[in-house]
C-alpha positions as CSV (number, residue, x, y, z in Angstrom):
1,M,-52.1,44.0,1.9
2,K,-51.1,44.0,5.7
3,K,-49.5,40.6,5.1
4,M,-47.4,42.2,2.4
5,H,-46.3,45.0,4.7
6,R,-45.3,42.4,7.2
7,A,-43.2,40.6,4.6
8,G,-41.6,43.9,3.6
9,L,-40.5,44.5,7.3
10,A,-39.0,41.0,7.5
11,F,-37.0,41.9,4.4
12,L,-35.6,45.1,6.0
13,L,-34.8,43.4,9.4
14,A,-32.9,40.6,7.6
15,A,-30.9,43.2,5.6
16,C,-29.9,45.1,8.7
17,A,-29.0,42.0,10.7
18,M,-26.2,41.0,8.2
19,P,-22.7,41.6,9.7
20,V,-20.2,43.8,8.0
21,L,-17.6,41.5,6.6
22,A,-13.8,42.3,6.5
23,Q,-12.7,44.0,3.2
24,E,-10.4,41.6,1.3
25,A,-7.4,42.7,-0.6
26,E,-9.2,41.9,-3.9
27,Q,-12.3,44.1,-4.3
28,E,-14.5,44.7,-7.3
29,M,-15.3,48.4,-7.5
30,R,-15.6,49.0,-11.3
31,P,-18.8,50.6,-12.8
32,Y,-21.3,48.1,-14.0
33,I,-24.4,47.6,-16.1
34,D,-27.0,44.9,-15.3
35,G,-30.2,43.7,-16.7
36,G,-32.6,40.8,-16.1
37,Y,-35.9,39.3,-15.0
38,T,-38.1,40.6,-12.1
39,Y,-40.9,38.7,-10.3
40,T,-43.4,40.6,-8.2
41,F,-45.6,39.1,-5.6
42,E,-48.7,41.2,-6.3
43,D,-50.6,43.1,-3.6
44,S,-53.9,41.6,-3.1
45,D,-55.6,45.0,-3.8
46,R,-54.5,44.7,-7.4
47,N,-56.9,41.8,-8.1
48,S,-54.5,40.4,-10.7
49,S,-51.8,37.5,-11.0
50,N,-48.2,37.9,-9.9
51,G,-46.2,40.3,-12.1
52,N,-43.4,39.5,-14.6
53,G,-41.0,42.0,-16.0
54,S,-37.5,43.1,-16.8
55,F,-35.1,45.9,-15.8
56,L,-31.9,47.6,-16.9
57,G,-29.5,49.5,-14.7
58,F,-26.2,51.3,-14.3
59,G,-24.1,51.5,-11.0
60,A,-20.9,52.7,-9.6
61,A,-18.9,52.7,-6.4
62,I,-18.5,55.7,-4.2
63,N,-16.0,54.0,-1.9
64,Q,-15.3,50.4,-0.6
65,Y,-18.8,50.5,1.3
66,W,-21.1,52.7,-0.6
67,G,-22.4,52.6,-4.2
68,W,-25.3,54.1,-6.2
69,E,-27.2,53.0,-9.3
70,V,-30.0,54.1,-11.5
71,Q,-32.5,51.6,-12.9
72,G,-35.3,51.4,-15.3
73,S,-38.0,48.6,-15.1
74,W,-41.1,47.3,-16.8
75,D,-43.7,45.0,-15.2
76,K,-46.8,43.2,-16.4
77,F,-49.6,41.9,-14.2
78,K,-52.1,39.7,-16.1
79,S,-55.8,39.1,-15.5
80,D,-56.5,35.7,-14.2
81,G,-60.1,35.2,-14.9
82,A,-63.1,36.3,-12.7
83,S,-61.2,36.0,-9.3
84,D,-58.3,38.3,-10.5
85,P,-59.8,40.4,-13.3
86,N,-57.4,43.3,-13.5
87,S,-54.4,43.6,-15.9
88,W,-51.7,46.2,-15.2
89,R,-48.6,47.6,-16.8
90,Q,-46.1,49.7,-15.0
91,Y,-42.9,51.5,-16.0
92,G,-40.5,52.7,-13.3
93,L,-37.3,54.8,-12.9
94,K,-35.4,54.9,-9.7
95,L,-32.1,55.8,-7.9
96,D,-30.6,53.3,-5.4
97,G,-28.1,53.7,-2.6
98,L,-26.3,50.4,-1.7
99,F,-24.2,49.5,1.3
100,F,-21.8,46.7,0.7
101,Y,-20.8,44.4,3.3
102,S,-18.0,43.1,1.2
103,R,-16.5,43.8,-2.3
104,N,-15.1,40.4,-2.8
105,P,-15.9,39.6,-6.4
106,K,-16.8,36.0,-5.4
107,F,-19.6,37.2,-3.1
108,S,-20.6,40.8,-2.6
109,P,-23.6,41.1,-0.3
110,Y,-25.3,44.4,0.2
111,A,-28.3,46.2,1.6
112,S,-30.1,48.9,-0.5
113,I,-32.7,51.5,-0.5
114,G,-34.2,53.3,-3.5
115,V,-36.6,56.0,-4.5
116,G,-38.3,56.7,-7.8
117,G,-41.4,57.2,-9.9
118,M,-43.8,54.6,-11.4
119,Y,-46.1,55.1,-14.3
120,N,-49.1,52.7,-13.7
121,K,-51.8,51.7,-16.3
122,L,-54.9,49.7,-15.6
123,K,-55.6,47.9,-18.9
124,N,-59.2,47.0,-18.3
125,P,-60.8,49.4,-15.8
126,P,-64.4,48.9,-15.0
127,V,-67.0,51.2,-16.5
128,G,-67.0,54.6,-14.9
129,F,-63.6,54.1,-13.2
130,G,-62.2,57.2,-14.6
131,D,-58.5,57.9,-15.4
132,D,-56.8,54.5,-16.0
133,T,-53.3,55.8,-15.6
134,S,-51.2,57.3,-12.7
135,T,-47.6,58.4,-12.1
136,D,-46.8,57.7,-8.5
137,P,-43.7,57.9,-6.2
138,F,-42.3,54.8,-4.7
139,V,-39.7,53.5,-2.4
140,D,-38.1,50.0,-2.0
141,A,-35.5,48.5,0.3
142,G,-33.9,45.1,0.7
143,F,-30.7,43.2,0.1
144,G,-28.9,41.1,-2.4
145,F,-25.4,40.0,-3.7
146,F,-23.2,40.1,-6.7
147,K,-21.0,37.1,-7.8
148,Y,-18.6,37.6,-10.6
149,F,-17.3,34.5,-12.7
150,K,-13.6,33.8,-13.1
151,S,-12.9,33.8,-16.7
152,S,-9.8,35.0,-18.8
153,F,-12.0,35.7,-21.7
154,F,-14.2,38.1,-19.8
155,D,-11.4,39.5,-17.6
156,D,-13.5,38.5,-14.6
157,S,-16.1,41.2,-15.6
158,L,-19.2,39.0,-16.1
159,G,-21.3,37.8,-13.1
160,M,-24.7,37.4,-11.7
161,R,-26.9,39.3,-9.2
162,L,-29.8,38.3,-7.1
163,D,-31.9,41.0,-5.4
164,A,-34.9,40.9,-3.0
165,R,-36.9,44.1,-2.2
166,Y,-40.0,45.2,-0.6
167,R,-41.6,48.0,-2.8
168,W,-44.2,50.5,-1.6
169,I,-46.2,52.5,-4.2
170,D,-48.4,55.4,-3.2
171,T,-51.1,55.4,-6.0
172,D,-53.6,57.9,-7.1
173,F,-56.0,55.3,-8.5
174,K,-59.5,55.5,-7.5
175,G,-60.2,52.9,-4.7
176,Y,-56.5,52.1,-4.4
177,G,-54.5,53.6,-1.5
178,S,-51.1,52.0,-2.1
179,F,-49.4,48.7,-3.2
180,G,-46.9,46.9,-0.9
181,E,-45.1,44.2,-2.8
182,P,-42.0,41.9,-2.5
183,V,-40.0,42.0,-5.7
184,I,-37.3,39.4,-6.7
185,K,-34.7,40.2,-9.4
186,L,-32.3,37.9,-11.2
187,S,-29.9,39.5,-13.6
188,L,-26.6,39.3,-15.4
189,V,-24.0,42.0,-14.5
190,S,-21.1,43.2,-16.5
191,A,-18.3,45.4,-15.0
192,I,-17.1,48.2,-17.2
193,G,-13.5,48.6,-18.0
194,S,-10.3,46.6,-17.0
195,K,-9.4,45.6,-13.5
196,P,-7.1,48.1,-11.9
197,V,-3.5,46.9,-12.0
198,K,-2.0,46.6,-8.5
199,P,1.0,48.9,-8.2
200,V,4.3,47.0,-8.0
201,A,6.1,47.9,-4.6
202,E,9.2,49.8,-5.3
203,I,12.3,47.8,-4.5
204,K,14.9,50.0,-3.0
205,D,18.7,49.3,-3.4
206,S,20.4,52.4,-2.0
207,D,23.9,51.3,-2.6
208,G,23.2,49.7,-6.0
209,D,24.9,46.4,-5.2
210,G,21.9,44.3,-6.5
211,V,20.6,43.3,-3.1
212,P,17.4,45.1,-1.9
213,D,17.7,47.3,1.2
214,D,15.5,45.1,3.3
215,A,17.8,42.1,2.7
216,D,21.1,44.0,2.7
217,L,23.2,43.2,5.8
218,C,26.0,45.5,4.5
219,P,24.4,48.8,3.4
220,G,26.5,51.4,1.9
221,T,28.7,49.1,-0.1
222,P,31.0,51.1,-2.4
223,K,30.0,51.0,-6.0
224,G,31.5,48.2,-8.1
225,V,32.4,46.0,-5.1
226,K,31.3,42.4,-5.7
227,V,28.8,41.3,-3.0
228,D,27.3,38.0,-1.8
229,A,23.5,37.2,-1.5
230,K,23.4,39.1,1.8
231,G,24.9,42.4,0.2
232,C,28.2,42.0,1.9
233,P,31.6,42.3,0.1
234,V,32.9,38.9,-1.2
235,D,36.2,38.2,0.7
236,S,37.4,34.9,-0.9
237,D,40.6,34.5,1.3
238,G,38.9,35.7,4.5
239,D,41.5,38.4,5.3
240,G,38.9,41.1,6.0
241,V,39.5,42.9,2.7
242,P,36.8,42.5,0.0
243,D,38.0,41.0,-3.3
244,G,37.4,44.2,-5.2
245,L,40.0,45.9,-3.0
246,D,42.4,43.0,-2.3
247,Q,45.6,43.5,-4.1
248,C,47.0,40.3,-2.5
249,P,44.3,37.6,-3.1
250,G,44.9,34.2,-1.6
251,T,46.5,35.3,1.6
252,P,47.0,32.3,3.9
253,P,44.6,32.1,6.8
254,G,45.8,33.9,10.1
255,V,48.1,36.3,8.3
256,A,47.6,40.0,9.3
257,V,47.1,42.2,6.3
258,D,47.0,45.9,5.5
259,D,44.1,47.9,3.9
260,K,45.1,46.5,0.6
261,G,44.9,42.9,1.7
262,C,48.6,42.4,1.7
263,P,50.6,40.8,4.6
264,T,51.8,43.5,7.0
265,T,55.1,43.9,8.8
266,L,53.4,44.6,12.1
267,G,55.0,43.2,15.0
268,S,58.1,40.9,15.2
269,G,56.4,38.0,13.4
270,R,56.8,35.8,16.4
271,F,53.2,36.0,17.5
272,K,49.9,35.6,15.7
273,I,48.1,38.8,14.5
274,T,45.0,38.5,12.2
275,G,42.8,41.2,10.7
276,S,43.3,44.2,8.6
277,G,43.4,48.0,9.0
278,A,42.2,49.0,12.5
279,D,40.5,45.7,13.2
280,L,43.2,43.4,14.5
281,R,43.1,40.4,16.8
282,F,46.2,39.4,18.9
283,E,47.3,35.9,20.0
284,D,45.3,35.0,23.2
285,V,47.0,35.3,26.7
286,H,46.6,32.0,28.6
287,F,46.7,31.4,32.3
288,E,47.3,28.7,34.8
289,F,44.4,27.1,36.7
290,D,42.9,29.7,39.2
291,K,45.6,32.3,38.2
292,S,45.6,35.8,36.8
293,D,49.4,36.1,36.7
294,L,51.1,36.7,33.3
295,S,53.5,34.2,32.1
296,D,56.9,35.2,30.6
297,Y,55.7,34.1,27.2
298,A,52.5,36.3,27.7
299,K,54.6,39.3,28.6
300,E,56.7,38.9,25.4
301,M,53.6,38.6,23.3
302,L,52.0,41.7,24.9
303,D,55.2,43.6,24.4
304,D,54.8,42.8,20.7
305,A,51.0,43.7,20.8
306,A,51.7,47.0,22.6
307,N,54.1,48.0,19.8
308,V,51.7,47.2,17.1
309,I,48.8,49.0,18.9
310,N,50.9,52.2,19.3
311,Q,52.0,52.0,15.6
312,V,48.4,51.4,14.3
313,A,47.0,54.2,16.6
314,Q,49.1,56.8,14.7
315,K,47.1,55.9,11.5
316,Y,43.8,55.5,13.3
317,P,43.7,58.1,16.2
318,A,40.4,56.9,17.5
319,L,41.6,53.4,17.8
320,K,40.0,51.3,20.7
321,V,41.5,48.2,22.4
322,D,39.1,45.6,23.9
323,V,40.4,43.1,26.4
324,S,38.0,40.3,27.5
325,G,38.7,37.7,30.3
326,H,37.5,34.1,30.3
327,T,37.7,31.0,32.5
328,D,37.1,27.3,32.3
329,S,33.9,25.7,34.0
330,T,35.7,24.7,37.2
331,G,34.3,26.6,40.3
332,T,31.1,28.7,40.7
333,D,29.8,31.2,38.3
334,G,30.4,34.1,40.8
335,Y,33.9,33.0,41.4
336,N,34.7,32.6,37.7
337,Q,33.2,36.0,36.9
338,G,35.6,37.7,39.3
339,L,38.6,35.6,38.0
340,S,37.8,36.6,34.4
341,E,37.7,40.3,35.5
342,R,41.1,39.9,37.2
343,R,42.6,38.4,34.1
344,A,41.4,41.1,31.8
345,N,42.7,43.7,34.1
346,A,46.1,42.0,34.3
347,V,46.5,42.4,30.4
348,K,45.2,46.0,30.7
349,Q,47.7,47.0,33.3
350,Y,50.6,45.5,31.3
351,L,49.6,47.3,28.2
352,L,49.3,50.6,30.0
353,G,52.8,50.0,31.3
354,K,54.0,49.6,27.7
355,G,52.7,53.0,26.6
356,V,49.1,52.2,25.4
357,E,46.9,55.2,26.2
358,P,44.4,54.6,29.0
359,G,41.5,56.1,27.0
360,R,41.8,53.4,24.4
361,L,41.4,50.4,26.7
362,N,38.2,48.7,27.6
363,T,37.8,45.5,29.7
364,Y,35.0,42.9,29.7
365,A,34.6,39.8,32.0
366,Y,32.7,36.9,30.7
367,G,33.5,34.2,33.3
368,E,32.9,30.7,31.9
369,S,30.1,31.8,29.5
370,K,32.1,31.9,26.2
371,P,34.2,28.7,26.0
372,V,36.3,28.2,22.8
373,A,36.9,24.5,23.6
374,T,35.3,21.6,25.6
375,N,35.5,21.8,29.3
376,D,35.6,18.0,29.5
377,T,39.2,17.7,28.9
378,E,42.4,19.3,30.5
379,E,43.5,20.6,27.0
380,G,40.0,22.2,26.4
381,R,40.0,23.8,29.9
382,A,43.5,25.2,29.2
383,Q,42.3,26.9,26.0
384,N,39.3,28.5,27.9
385,R,41.6,30.1,30.6
386,R,42.4,33.1,28.4
387,A,42.3,36.8,27.7
388,E,41.5,38.1,24.2
389,T,42.9,41.4,22.9
390,R,41.3,43.1,19.8
391,T,41.5,46.6,18.3
392,R,38.8,48.4,16.4
393,G,38.3,51.7,14.7
394,E,35.5,54.2,15.4
């Protein structure tokens, strides 16, 4: 029997040494019934052959790690001639606690400990033995695993189970102190009920344009406005007014339009103005090489721009004007940065002189960092020596 106790201790150590596995997204936590075959390596004190039997149980999950089950069993230990003359029958009922290292239905290992009662009967006691039955407490501990089979017919509810325990029975039989025995169980297991349906994540579309919020680059689109795949209003003629609000579709590129998408009468018409509403872009001011002086043409263009800005500001009191200075790549970065700042300030000062309110004007200097053309040709460098003027609403 000492050898049996050492085997039982080995079972327990192996169970405790198993690592806790990460819990997968798919977990099998339905109640289950299982039943099958048991094989018991008999304690030498029984003086019988190894035991064969069966069991039936029911179990349920407490949470993703813990579960419980109740189990009934029957075992038979036969006599094996003169060397093992005893024949036993035993009937047990127990309650188990199970700790799952994983709930993956493909492989769910666990460790377990159980307590219960065992009715034992010695079939052929020797003469004068006395009472041949005893009801005794027992405990067992060990480990095992569940494995469910993929099957559309069974809804993934049918599987197998292998369980290895060490069982200790405290007997009242005359001449027997206790039995310590390893027990192996192999069974079929069936989960009860359908697998839980995973909740479908709610798709939010706050503005109701058909594009989910997490992919909508233009949230808050007015109801009924046609949008593209990014949730932004479709603007077929590129005039800045969505098709649903555009009363003048097909406006030629570069023509300034009003809030309805129709060409505006802003300015003299001599100079290029694009955009709509408060968001306008004026024709760029260009400069001679290494200069920040305004040409006569630039002054005429800015006269026109100042008139437009002051006119639009009456409709949009919070209107802002952004002036950005730029250079070509000739010269050092530091020198070009300063030159671009002087060019932006030259435009700002001219607009101030034409009545644009100081609080509306902001200047930015980008040096040579934002070219609009190649710096490898004189024509390209001439386009890059510029100041841009834009308006925006707030």
